[in-house]
CHARMM internal coordinates of N, CA and C (Angstrom, degrees):
IC EDIT
DIST 1 N 1 CA 1.4475
DIST 1 CA 1 C 1.5375
ANGL 1 N 1 CA 1 C 108.93
DIST 1 C 2 N 1.2844
ANGL 1 CA 1 C 2 N 114.88
DIHE 1 N 1 CA 1 C 2 N 148.48
DIST 2 N 2 CA 1.4671
ANGL 1 C 2 N 2 CA 120.30
DIHE 1 CA 1 C 2 N 2 CA 179.36
DIST 2 CA 2 C 1.5304
ANGL 2 N 2 CA 2 C 108.44
DIHE 1 C 2 N 2 CA 2 C -76.66
DIST 2 C 3 N 1.3050
ANGL 2 CA 2 C 3 N 113.98
DIHE 2 N 2 CA 2 C 3 N 142.69
DIST 3 N 3 CA 1.4818
ANGL 2 C 3 N 3 CA 118.42
DIHE 2 CA 2 C 3 N 3 CA 179.86
DIST 3 CA 3 C 1.5205
ANGL 3 N 3 CA 3 C 107.87
DIHE 2 C 3 N 3 CA 3 C -75.05
DIST 3 C 4 N 1.3048
ANGL 3 CA 3 C 4 N 114.23
DIHE 3 N 3 CA 3 C 4 N 134.01
DIST 4 N 4 CA 1.4628
ANGL 3 C 4 N 4 CA 121.50
DIHE 3 CA 3 C 4 N 4 CA -179.11
DIST 4 CA 4 C 1.5175
ANGL 4 N 4 CA 4 C 111.02
DIHE 3 C 4 N 4 CA 4 C -71.24
DIST 4 C 5 N 1.3056
ANGL 4 CA 4 C 5 N 115.67
DIHE 4 N 4 CA 4 C 5 N 138.23
DIST 5 N 5 CA 1.4564
ANGL 4 C 5 N 5 CA 119.92
DIHE 4 CA 4 C 5 N 5 CA 177.11
DIST 5 CA 5 C 1.4892
ANGL 5 N 5 CA 5 C 110.66
DIHE 4 C 5 N 5 CA 5 C -72.72
DIST 5 C 6 N 1.3386
ANGL 5 CA 5 C 6 N 117.17
DIHE 5 N 5 CA 5 C 6 N 124.83
DIST 6 N 6 CA 1.4337
ANGL 5 C 6 N 6 CA 121.58
DIHE 5 CA 5 C 6 N 6 CA -178.33
DIST 6 CA 6 C 1.5343
ANGL 6 N 6 CA 6 C 108.60
DIHE 5 C 6 N 6 CA 6 C -105.98
DIST 6 C 7 N 1.3300
ANGL 6 CA 6 C 7 N 114.95
DIHE 6 N 6 CA 6 C 7 N 125.44
DIST 7 N 7 CA 1.4405
ANGL 6 C 7 N 7 CA 120.59
DIHE 6 CA 6 C 7 N 7 CA 179.89
DIST 7 CA 7 C 1.5457
ANGL 7 N 7 CA 7 C 107.89
DIHE 6 C 7 N 7 CA 7 C -103.78
DIST 7 C 8 N 1.3003
ANGL 7 CA 7 C 8 N 114.92
DIHE 7 N 7 CA 7 C 8 N 139.92
DIST 8 N 8 CA 1.4655
ANGL 7 C 8 N 8 CA 119.41
DIHE 7 CA 7 C 8 N 8 CA 177.42
DIST 8 CA 8 C 1.5301
ANGL 8 N 8 CA 8 C 107.94
DIHE 7 C 8 N 8 CA 8 C -95.55
DIST 8 C 9 N 1.3374
ANGL 8 CA 8 C 9 N 116.73
DIHE 8 N 8 CA 8 C 9 N 107.39
DIST 9 N 9 CA 1.4710
ANGL 8 C 9 N 9 CA 121.65
DIHE 8 CA 8 C 9 N 9 CA -178.22
DIST 9 CA 9 C 1.5233
ANGL 9 N 9 CA 9 C 108.07
DIHE 8 C 9 N 9 CA 9 C -96.78
DIST 9 C 10 N 1.2711
ANGL 9 CA 9 C 10 N 115.32
DIHE 9 N 9 CA 9 C 10 N 120.61
DIST 10 N 10 CA 1.4517
ANGL 9 C 10 N 10 CA 120.96
DIHE 9 CA 9 C 10 N 10 CA 176.53
DIST 10 CA 10 C 1.5306
ANGL 10 N 10 CA 10 C 109.00
DIHE 9 C 10 N 10 CA 10 C -115.38
DIST 10 C 11 N 1.3396
ANGL 10 CA 10 C 11 N 117.42
DIHE 10 N 10 CA 10 C 11 N 110.01
DIST 11 N 11 CA 1.4775
ANGL 10 C 11 N 11 CA 119.68
DIHE 10 CA 10 C 11 N 11 CA -176.78
DIST 11 CA 11 C 1.5372
ANGL 11 N 11 CA 11 C 113.77
DIHE 10 C 11 N 11 CA 11 C -66.59
DIST 11 C 12 N 1.2970
ANGL 11 CA 11 C 12 N 116.72
DIHE 11 N 11 CA 11 C 12 N -13.88
DIST 12 N 12 CA 1.4732
ANGL 11 C 12 N 12 CA 120.80
DIHE 11 CA 11 C 12 N 12 CA -178.14
DIST 12 CA 12 C 1.5236
ANGL 12 N 12 CA 12 C 111.13
DIHE 11 C 12 N 12 CA 12 C -100.58
DIST 12 C 13 N 1.3535
ANGL 12 CA 12 C 13 N 118.29
DIHE 12 N 12 CA 12 C 13 N 13.28
DIST 13 N 13 CA 1.4550
ANGL 12 C 13 N 13 CA 120.71
DIHE 12 CA 12 C 13 N 13 CA -176.83
DIST 13 CA 13 C 1.5365
ANGL 13 N 13 CA 13 C 110.65
DIHE 12 C 13 N 13 CA 13 C -69.41
DIST 13 C 14 N 1.3123
ANGL 13 CA 13 C 14 N 114.92
DIHE 13 N 13 CA 13 C 14 N 160.27
DIST 14 N 14 CA 1.4471
ANGL 13 C 14 N 14 CA 120.64
DIHE 13 CA 13 C 14 N 14 CA 179.60
DIST 14 CA 14 C 1.5278
ANGL 14 N 14 CA 14 C 113.97
DIHE 13 C 14 N 14 CA 14 C -64.26
DIST 14 C 15 N 1.3292
ANGL 14 CA 14 C 15 N 115.15
DIHE 14 N 14 CA 14 C 15 N -34.58
DIST 15 N 15 CA 1.4775
ANGL 14 C 15 N 15 CA 119.38
DIHE 14 CA 14 C 15 N 15 CA 178.68
DIST 15 CA 15 C 1.5258
ANGL 15 N 15 CA 15 C 110.90
DIHE 14 C 15 N 15 CA 15 C -63.52
DIST 15 C 16 N 1.3157
ANGL 15 CA 15 C 16 N 116.15
DIHE 15 N 15 CA 15 C 16 N -45.16
DIST 16 N 16 CA 1.4426
ANGL 15 C 16 N 16 CA 120.84
DIHE 15 CA 15 C 16 N 16 CA 179.80
DIST 16 CA 16 C 1.5451
ANGL 16 N 16 CA 16 C 110.19
DIHE 15 C 16 N 16 CA 16 C -63.45
DIST 16 C 17 N 1.3165
ANGL 16 CA 16 C 17 N 115.88
DIHE 16 N 16 CA 16 C 17 N -44.01
DIST 17 N 17 CA 1.4791
ANGL 16 C 17 N 17 CA 119.34
DIHE 16 CA 16 C 17 N 17 CA 179.13
DIST 17 CA 17 C 1.5177
ANGL 17 N 17 CA 17 C 111.08
DIHE 16 C 17 N 17 CA 17 C -60.01
DIST 17 C 18 N 1.3468
ANGL 17 CA 17 C 18 N 117.29
DIHE 17 N 17 CA 17 C 18 N -41.51
DIST 18 N 18 CA 1.4789
ANGL 17 C 18 N 18 CA 120.94
DIHE 17 CA 17 C 18 N 18 CA 178.03
DIST 18 CA 18 C 1.5140
ANGL 18 N 18 CA 18 C 112.01
DIHE 17 C 18 N 18 CA 18 C -63.56
DIST 18 C 19 N 1.3131
ANGL 18 CA 18 C 19 N 117.26
DIHE 18 N 18 CA 18 C 19 N -40.00
DIST 19 N 19 CA 1.4810
ANGL 18 C 19 N 19 CA 120.70
DIHE 18 CA 18 C 19 N 19 CA 178.18
DIST 19 CA 19 C 1.5206
ANGL 19 N 19 CA 19 C 110.52
DIHE 18 C 19 N 19 CA 19 C -65.65
DIST 19 C 20 N 1.3388
ANGL 19 CA 19 C 20 N 117.02
DIHE 19 N 19 CA 19 C 20 N -44.28
DIST 20 N 20 CA 1.4549
ANGL 19 C 20 N 20 CA 121.36
DIHE 19 CA 19 C 20 N 20 CA -177.21
DIST 20 CA 20 C 1.5155
ANGL 20 N 20 CA 20 C 112.74
DIHE 19 C 20 N 20 CA 20 C -66.41
DIST 20 C 21 N 1.3580
ANGL 20 CA 20 C 21 N 116.83
DIHE 20 N 20 CA 20 C 21 N -29.61
DIST 21 N 21 CA 1.4614
ANGL 20 C 21 N 21 CA 119.42
DIHE 20 CA 20 C 21 N 21 CA 178.94
DIST 21 CA 21 C 1.5285
ANGL 21 N 21 CA 21 C 111.96
DIHE 20 C 21 N 21 CA 21 C -62.60
DIST 21 C 22 N 1.3251
ANGL 21 CA 21 C 22 N 116.03
DIHE 21 N 21 CA 21 C 22 N -32.17
DIST 22 N 22 CA 1.4486
ANGL 21 C 22 N 22 CA 120.04
DIHE 21 CA 21 C 22 N 22 CA -176.25
DIST 22 CA 22 C 1.5036
ANGL 22 N 22 CA 22 C 113.86
DIHE 21 C 22 N 22 CA 22 C -83.21
DIST 22 C 23 N 1.3215
ANGL 22 CA 22 C 23 N 119.73
DIHE 22 N 22 CA 22 C 23 N -7.69
DIST 23 N 23 CA 1.4571
ANGL 22 C 23 N 23 CA 123.05
DIHE 22 CA 22 C 23 N 23 CA -177.96
DIST 23 CA 23 C 1.5360
ANGL 23 N 23 CA 23 C 108.31
DIHE 22 C 23 N 23 CA 23 C -99.11
DIST 23 C 24 N 1.3380
ANGL 23 CA 23 C 24 N 117.40
DIHE 23 N 23 CA 23 C 24 N 123.20
DIST 24 N 24 CA 1.4510
ANGL 23 C 24 N 24 CA 120.73
DIHE 23 CA 23 C 24 N 24 CA 178.63
DIST 24 CA 24 C 1.5189
ANGL 24 N 24 CA 24 C 111.84
DIHE 23 C 24 N 24 CA 24 C -66.75
DIST 24 C 25 N 1.3511
ANGL 24 CA 24 C 25 N 116.71
DIHE 24 N 24 CA 24 C 25 N 158.25
DIST 25 N 25 CA 1.4429
ANGL 24 C 25 N 25 CA 122.67
DIHE 24 CA 24 C 25 N 25 CA -177.39
DIST 25 CA 25 C 1.5425
ANGL 25 N 25 CA 25 C 112.91
DIHE 24 C 25 N 25 CA 25 C -57.55
DIST 25 C 26 N 1.3258
ANGL 25 CA 25 C 26 N 115.70
DIHE 25 N 25 CA 25 C 26 N -42.94
DIST 26 N 26 CA 1.4750
ANGL 25 C 26 N 26 CA 117.98
DIHE 25 CA 25 C 26 N 26 CA -177.29
DIST 26 CA 26 C 1.5083
ANGL 26 N 26 CA 26 C 111.76
DIHE 25 C 26 N 26 CA 26 C -64.33
DIST 26 C 27 N 1.3218
ANGL 26 CA 26 C 27 N 118.28
DIHE 26 N 26 CA 26 C 27 N -31.49
DIST 27 N 27 CA 1.4596
ANGL 26 C 27 N 27 CA 121.50
DIHE 26 CA 26 C 27 N 27 CA 177.19
DIST 27 CA 27 C 1.5293
ANGL 27 N 27 CA 27 C 110.50
DIHE 26 C 27 N 27 CA 27 C -72.71
DIST 27 C 28 N 1.3263
ANGL 27 CA 27 C 28 N 117.10
DIHE 27 N 27 CA 27 C 28 N -37.71
DIST 28 N 28 CA 1.4663
ANGL 27 C 28 N 28 CA 121.78
DIHE 27 CA 27 C 28 N 28 CA 178.09
DIST 28 CA 28 C 1.5046
ANGL 28 N 28 CA 28 C 112.15
DIHE 27 C 28 N 28 CA 28 C -58.92
DIST 28 C 29 N 1.3564
ANGL 28 CA 28 C 29 N 113.81
DIHE 28 N 28 CA 28 C 29 N -33.25
DIST 29 N 29 CA 1.4863
ANGL 28 C 29 N 29 CA 119.27
DIHE 28 CA 28 C 29 N 29 CA -176.18
DIST 29 CA 29 C 1.5213
ANGL 29 N 29 CA 29 C 111.62
DIHE 28 C 29 N 29 CA 29 C -96.73
DIST 29 C 30 N 1.3094
ANGL 29 CA 29 C 30 N 118.53
DIHE 29 N 29 CA 29 C 30 N 7.76
DIST 30 N 30 CA 1.4829
ANGL 29 C 30 N 30 CA 121.27
DIHE 29 CA 29 C 30 N 30 CA 172.98
DIST 30 CA 30 C 1.4986
ANGL 30 N 30 CA 30 C 115.41
DIHE 29 C 30 N 30 CA 30 C 88.91
DIST 30 C 31 N 1.3097
ANGL 30 CA 30 C 31 N 120.97
DIHE 30 N 30 CA 30 C 31 N 15.47
DIST 31 N 31 CA 1.4480
ANGL 30 C 31 N 31 CA 123.27
DIHE 30 CA 30 C 31 N 31 CA -179.82
DIST 31 CA 31 C 1.5237
ANGL 31 N 31 CA 31 C 108.90
DIHE 30 C 31 N 31 CA 31 C -98.05
DIST 31 C 32 N 1.3327
ANGL 31 CA 31 C 32 N 115.96
DIHE 31 N 31 CA 31 C 32 N 147.88
DIST 32 N 32 CA 1.4763
ANGL 31 C 32 N 32 CA 120.28
DIHE 31 CA 31 C 32 N 32 CA -178.28
DIST 32 CA 32 C 1.5368
ANGL 32 N 32 CA 32 C 113.00
DIHE 31 C 32 N 32 CA 32 C -80.19
DIST 32 C 33 N 1.3382
ANGL 32 CA 32 C 33 N 114.73
DIHE 32 N 32 CA 32 C 33 N -35.61
DIST 33 N 33 CA 1.4641
ANGL 32 C 33 N 33 CA 119.10
DIHE 32 CA 32 C 33 N 33 CA -178.05
DIST 33 CA 33 C 1.5346
ANGL 33 N 33 CA 33 C 111.75
DIHE 32 C 33 N 33 CA 33 C -129.01
DIST 33 C 34 N 1.3093
ANGL 33 CA 33 C 34 N 116.81
DIHE 33 N 33 CA 33 C 34 N 159.32
DIST 34 N 34 CA 1.4493
ANGL 33 C 34 N 34 CA 120.56
DIHE 33 CA 33 C 34 N 34 CA 177.97
DIST 34 CA 34 C 1.5374
ANGL 34 N 34 CA 34 C 110.68
DIHE 33 C 34 N 34 CA 34 C -66.79
DIST 34 C 35 N 1.3145
ANGL 34 CA 34 C 35 N 116.81
DIHE 34 N 34 CA 34 C 35 N -33.06
DIST 35 N 35 CA 1.4663
ANGL 34 C 35 N 35 CA 119.74
DIHE 34 CA 34 C 35 N 35 CA 180.00
DIST 35 CA 35 C 1.5351
ANGL 35 N 35 CA 35 C 110.91
DIHE 34 C 35 N 35 CA 35 C -63.44
DIST 35 C 36 N 1.3392
ANGL 35 CA 35 C 36 N 116.71
DIHE 35 N 35 CA 35 C 36 N -42.75
DIST 36 N 36 CA 1.4822
ANGL 35 C 36 N 36 CA 120.55
DIHE 35 CA 35 C 36 N 36 CA 176.21
DIST 36 CA 36 C 1.5487
ANGL 36 N 36 CA 36 C 110.34
DIHE 35 C 36 N 36 CA 36 C -59.62
DIST 36 C 37 N 1.3190
ANGL 36 CA 36 C 37 N 116.54
DIHE 36 N 36 CA 36 C 37 N -41.47
DIST 37 N 37 CA 1.4774
ANGL 36 C 37 N 37 CA 121.86
DIHE 36 CA 36 C 37 N 37 CA -178.93
DIST 37 CA 37 C 1.5321
ANGL 37 N 37 CA 37 C 108.87
DIHE 36 C 37 N 37 CA 37 C -63.63
DIST 37 C 38 N 1.3399
ANGL 37 CA 37 C 38 N 117.29
DIHE 37 N 37 CA 37 C 38 N -46.79
DIST 38 N 38 CA 1.4715
ANGL 37 C 38 N 38 CA 120.17
DIHE 37 CA 37 C 38 N 38 CA -178.90
DIST 38 CA 38 C 1.5180
ANGL 38 N 38 CA 38 C 112.16
DIHE 37 C 38 N 38 CA 38 C -64.85
DIST 38 C 39 N 1.3604
ANGL 38 CA 38 C 39 N 116.07
DIHE 38 N 38 CA 38 C 39 N -38.15
DIST 39 N 39 CA 1.4807
ANGL 38 C 39 N 39 CA 119.99
DIHE 38 CA 38 C 39 N 39 CA 177.92
DIST 39 CA 39 C 1.5037
ANGL 39 N 39 CA 39 C 110.59
DIHE 38 C 39 N 39 CA 39 C -64.57
DIST 39 C 40 N 1.3471
ANGL 39 CA 39 C 40 N 118.41
DIHE 39 N 39 CA 39 C 40 N -42.84
DIST 40 N 40 CA 1.4382
ANGL 39 C 40 N 40 CA 121.38
DIHE 39 CA 39 C 40 N 40 CA 179.59
DIST 40 CA 40 C 1.5234
ANGL 40 N 40 CA 40 C 111.32
DIHE 39 C 40 N 40 CA 40 C -66.03
DIST 40 C 41 N 1.3205
ANGL 40 CA 40 C 41 N 118.13
DIHE 40 N 40 CA 40 C 41 N -40.83
DIST 41 N 41 CA 1.4534
ANGL 40 C 41 N 41 CA 121.36
DIHE 40 CA 40 C 41 N 41 CA 177.48
DIST 41 CA 41 C 1.5470
ANGL 41 N 41 CA 41 C 111.18
DIHE 40 C 41 N 41 CA 41 C -62.06
DIST 41 C 42 N 1.3203
ANGL 41 CA 41 C 42 N 116.62
DIHE 41 N 41 CA 41 C 42 N -40.61
DIST 42 N 42 CA 1.4666
ANGL 41 C 42 N 42 CA 120.85
DIHE 41 CA 41 C 42 N 42 CA 178.47
DIST 42 CA 42 C 1.5153
ANGL 42 N 42 CA 42 C 110.62
DIHE 41 C 42 N 42 CA 42 C -64.95
DIST 42 C 43 N 1.3564
ANGL 42 CA 42 C 43 N 116.63
DIHE 42 N 42 CA 42 C 43 N -40.81
DIST 43 N 43 CA 1.4565
ANGL 42 C 43 N 43 CA 121.21
DIHE 42 CA 42 C 43 N 43 CA -179.95
DIST 43 CA 43 C 1.5460
ANGL 43 N 43 CA 43 C 109.75
DIHE 42 C 43 N 43 CA 43 C -64.12
DIST 43 C 44 N 1.3244
ANGL 43 CA 43 C 44 N 116.42
DIHE 43 N 43 CA 43 C 44 N -46.00
DIST 44 N 44 CA 1.4577
ANGL 43 C 44 N 44 CA 120.61
DIHE 43 CA 43 C 44 N 44 CA -179.56
DIST 44 CA 44 C 1.5410
ANGL 44 N 44 CA 44 C 110.19
DIHE 43 C 44 N 44 CA 44 C -62.78
DIST 44 C 45 N 1.3057
ANGL 44 CA 44 C 45 N 118.25
DIHE 44 N 44 CA 44 C 45 N -38.55
DIST 45 N 45 CA 1.4463
ANGL 44 C 45 N 45 CA 121.04
DIHE 44 CA 44 C 45 N 45 CA 179.34
DIST 45 CA 45 C 1.5531
ANGL 45 N 45 CA 45 C 109.88
DIHE 44 C 45 N 45 CA 45 C -65.28
DIST 45 C 46 N 1.3235
ANGL 45 CA 45 C 46 N 116.43
DIHE 45 N 45 CA 45 C 46 N -43.52
DIST 46 N 46 CA 1.4633
ANGL 45 C 46 N 46 CA 120.69
DIHE 45 CA 45 C 46 N 46 CA -179.78
DIST 46 CA 46 C 1.5434
ANGL 46 N 46 CA 46 C 109.52
DIHE 45 C 46 N 46 CA 46 C -65.71
DIST 46 C 47 N 1.3101
ANGL 46 CA 46 C 47 N 116.65
DIHE 46 N 46 CA 46 C 47 N -40.99
DIST 47 N 47 CA 1.4714
ANGL 46 C 47 N 47 CA 119.18
DIHE 46 CA 46 C 47 N 47 CA 178.75
DIST 47 CA 47 C 1.5374
ANGL 47 N 47 CA 47 C 111.77
DIHE 46 C 47 N 47 CA 47 C -62.41
DIST 47 C 48 N 1.3636
ANGL 47 CA 47 C 48 N 117.14
DIHE 47 N 47 CA 47 C 48 N -44.35
DIST 48 N 48 CA 1.4594
ANGL 47 C 48 N 48 CA 118.61
DIHE 47 CA 47 C 48 N 48 CA 178.71
DIST 48 CA 48 C 1.5238
ANGL 48 N 48 CA 48 C 111.21
DIHE 47 C 48 N 48 CA 48 C -63.58
DIST 48 C 49 N 1.3156
ANGL 48 CA 48 C 49 N 116.99
DIHE 48 N 48 CA 48 C 49 N -35.08
DIST 49 N 49 CA 1.4529
ANGL 48 C 49 N 49 CA 119.77
DIHE 48 CA 48 C 49 N 49 CA 177.24
DIST 49 CA 49 C 1.5033
ANGL 49 N 49 CA 49 C 110.62
DIHE 48 C 49 N 49 CA 49 C -65.33
DIST 49 C 50 N 1.3225
ANGL 49 CA 49 C 50 N 118.53
DIHE 49 N 49 CA 49 C 50 N -43.09
DIST 50 N 50 CA 1.4546
ANGL 49 C 50 N 50 CA 120.91
DIHE 49 CA 49 C 50 N 50 CA 179.38
DIST 50 CA 50 C 1.5166
ANGL 50 N 50 CA 50 C 110.84
DIHE 49 C 50 N 50 CA 50 C -64.06
DIST 50 C 51 N 1.3625
ANGL 50 CA 50 C 51 N 116.81
DIHE 50 N 50 CA 50 C 51 N -37.67
DIST 51 N 51 CA 1.4607
ANGL 50 C 51 N 51 CA 119.73
DIHE 50 CA 50 C 51 N 51 CA 177.87
DIST 51 CA 51 C 1.5311
ANGL 51 N 51 CA 51 C 110.24
DIHE 50 C 51 N 51 CA 51 C -63.87
DIST 51 C 52 N 1.3115
ANGL 51 CA 51 C 52 N 115.80
DIHE 51 N 51 CA 51 C 52 N -41.83
DIST 52 N 52 CA 1.4801
ANGL 51 C 52 N 52 CA 119.23
DIHE 51 CA 51 C 52 N 52 CA -178.68
DIST 52 CA 52 C 1.5008
ANGL 52 N 52 CA 52 C 111.83
DIHE 51 C 52 N 52 CA 52 C -65.59
DIST 52 C 53 N 1.3387
ANGL 52 CA 52 C 53 N 116.45
DIHE 52 N 52 CA 52 C 53 N -32.28
DIST 53 N 53 CA 1.4598
ANGL 52 C 53 N 53 CA 120.71
DIHE 52 CA 52 C 53 N 53 CA -179.90
DIST 53 CA 53 C 1.5252
ANGL 53 N 53 CA 53 C 112.55
DIHE 52 C 53 N 53 CA 53 C -82.80
DIST 53 C 54 N 1.3273
ANGL 53 CA 53 C 54 N 116.51
DIHE 53 N 53 CA 53 C 54 N -6.68
DIST 54 N 54 CA 1.4429
ANGL 53 C 54 N 54 CA 120.51
DIHE 53 CA 53 C 54 N 54 CA -179.80
DIST 54 CA 54 C 1.5377
ANGL 54 N 54 CA 54 C 114.27
DIHE 53 C 54 N 54 CA 54 C 78.56
DIST 54 C 55 N 1.2923
ANGL 54 CA 54 C 55 N 114.93
DIHE 54 N 54 CA 54 C 55 N 22.01
DIST 55 N 55 CA 1.4463
ANGL 54 C 55 N 55 CA 119.80
DIHE 54 CA 54 C 55 N 55 CA -177.05
DIST 55 CA 55 C 1.5509
ANGL 55 N 55 CA 55 C 112.26
DIHE 54 C 55 N 55 CA 55 C -88.00
DIST 55 C 56 N 1.3164
ANGL 55 CA 55 C 56 N 116.35
DIHE 55 N 55 CA 55 C 56 N -11.96
DIST 56 N 56 CA 1.4626
ANGL 55 C 56 N 56 CA 121.43
DIHE 55 CA 55 C 56 N 56 CA -175.82
DIST 56 CA 56 C 1.5189
ANGL 56 N 56 CA 56 C 109.64
DIHE 55 C 56 N 56 CA 56 C -117.27
DIST 56 C 57 N 1.3252
ANGL 56 CA 56 C 57 N 115.47
DIHE 56 N 56 CA 56 C 57 N 126.12
DIST 57 N 57 CA 1.4518
ANGL 56 C 57 N 57 CA 120.31
DIHE 56 CA 56 C 57 N 57 CA 174.10
DIST 57 CA 57 C 1.5173
ANGL 57 N 57 CA 57 C 107.98
DIHE 56 C 57 N 57 CA 57 C -81.40
DIST 57 C 58 N 1.2970
ANGL 57 CA 57 C 58 N 116.81
DIHE 57 N 57 CA 57 C 58 N 178.22
DIST 58 N 58 CA 1.4795
ANGL 57 C 58 N 58 CA 119.22
DIHE 57 CA 57 C 58 N 58 CA 175.58
DIST 58 CA 58 C 1.4976
ANGL 58 N 58 CA 58 C 109.98
DIHE 57 C 58 N 58 CA 58 C -67.54
DIST 58 C 59 N 1.3107
ANGL 58 CA 58 C 59 N 115.67
DIHE 58 N 58 CA 58 C 59 N 100.22
DIST 59 N 59 CA 1.4452
ANGL 58 C 59 N 59 CA 123.15
DIHE 58 CA 58 C 59 N 59 CA -178.79
DIST 59 CA 59 C 1.5181
ANGL 59 N 59 CA 59 C 109.54
DIHE 58 C 59 N 59 CA 59 C -104.92
DIST 59 C 60 N 1.3101
ANGL 59 CA 59 C 60 N 117.09
DIHE 59 N 59 CA 59 C 60 N 126.11
DIST 60 N 60 CA 1.4649
ANGL 59 C 60 N 60 CA 121.77
DIHE 59 CA 59 C 60 N 60 CA 178.07
DIST 60 CA 60 C 1.5035
ANGL 60 N 60 CA 60 C 106.88
DIHE 59 C 60 N 60 CA 60 C -123.85
DIST 60 C 61 N 1.3241
ANGL 60 CA 60 C 61 N 114.05
DIHE 60 N 60 CA 60 C 61 N 139.56
DIST 61 N 61 CA 1.4825
ANGL 60 C 61 N 61 CA 119.08
DIHE 60 CA 60 C 61 N 61 CA 178.21
DIST 61 CA 61 C 1.4940
ANGL 61 N 61 CA 61 C 109.70
DIHE 60 C 61 N 61 CA 61 C 85.31
DIST 61 C 62 N 1.3116
ANGL 61 CA 61 C 62 N 116.43
DIHE 61 N 61 CA 61 C 62 N -168.44
DIST 62 N 62 CA 1.4416
ANGL 61 C 62 N 62 CA 122.15
DIHE 61 CA 61 C 62 N 62 CA -177.59
DIST 62 CA 62 C 1.4940
ANGL 62 N 62 CA 62 C 111.61
DIHE 61 C 62 N 62 CA 62 C -124.99
DIST 62 C 63 N 1.3224
ANGL 62 CA 62 C 63 N 115.00
DIHE 62 N 62 CA 62 C 63 N -143.37
DIST 63 N 63 CA 1.4444
ANGL 62 C 63 N 63 CA 120.05
DIHE 62 CA 62 C 63 N 63 CA 177.95
DIST 63 CA 63 C 1.5232
ANGL 63 N 63 CA 63 C 110.21
DIHE 62 C 63 N 63 CA 63 C -70.15
DIST 63 C 64 N 1.3013
ANGL 63 CA 63 C 64 N 115.43
DIHE 63 N 63 CA 63 C 64 N 146.08
DIST 64 N 64 CA 1.4694
ANGL 63 C 64 N 64 CA 121.20
DIHE 63 CA 63 C 64 N 64 CA 179.24
DIST 64 CA 64 C 1.5080
ANGL 64 N 64 CA 64 C 109.75
DIHE 63 C 64 N 64 CA 64 C -115.93
END
COOR INIT
IC SEED 1 N 1 CA 1 C
IC BUILD
């Protein structure tokens, strides 16, 4: 059998850092637009605040 080519992948390499610099935060987190990203961040912040204030019970799932 032929020996398999082994590549050394270093996630901290300069090439990876250069590529990541060009990608905006909302794209890194899977959002299509910056507005969607900001809306989700605001929702998460409000949710955490409600949890801290004891306004939210253990809620699992979404709308039924």
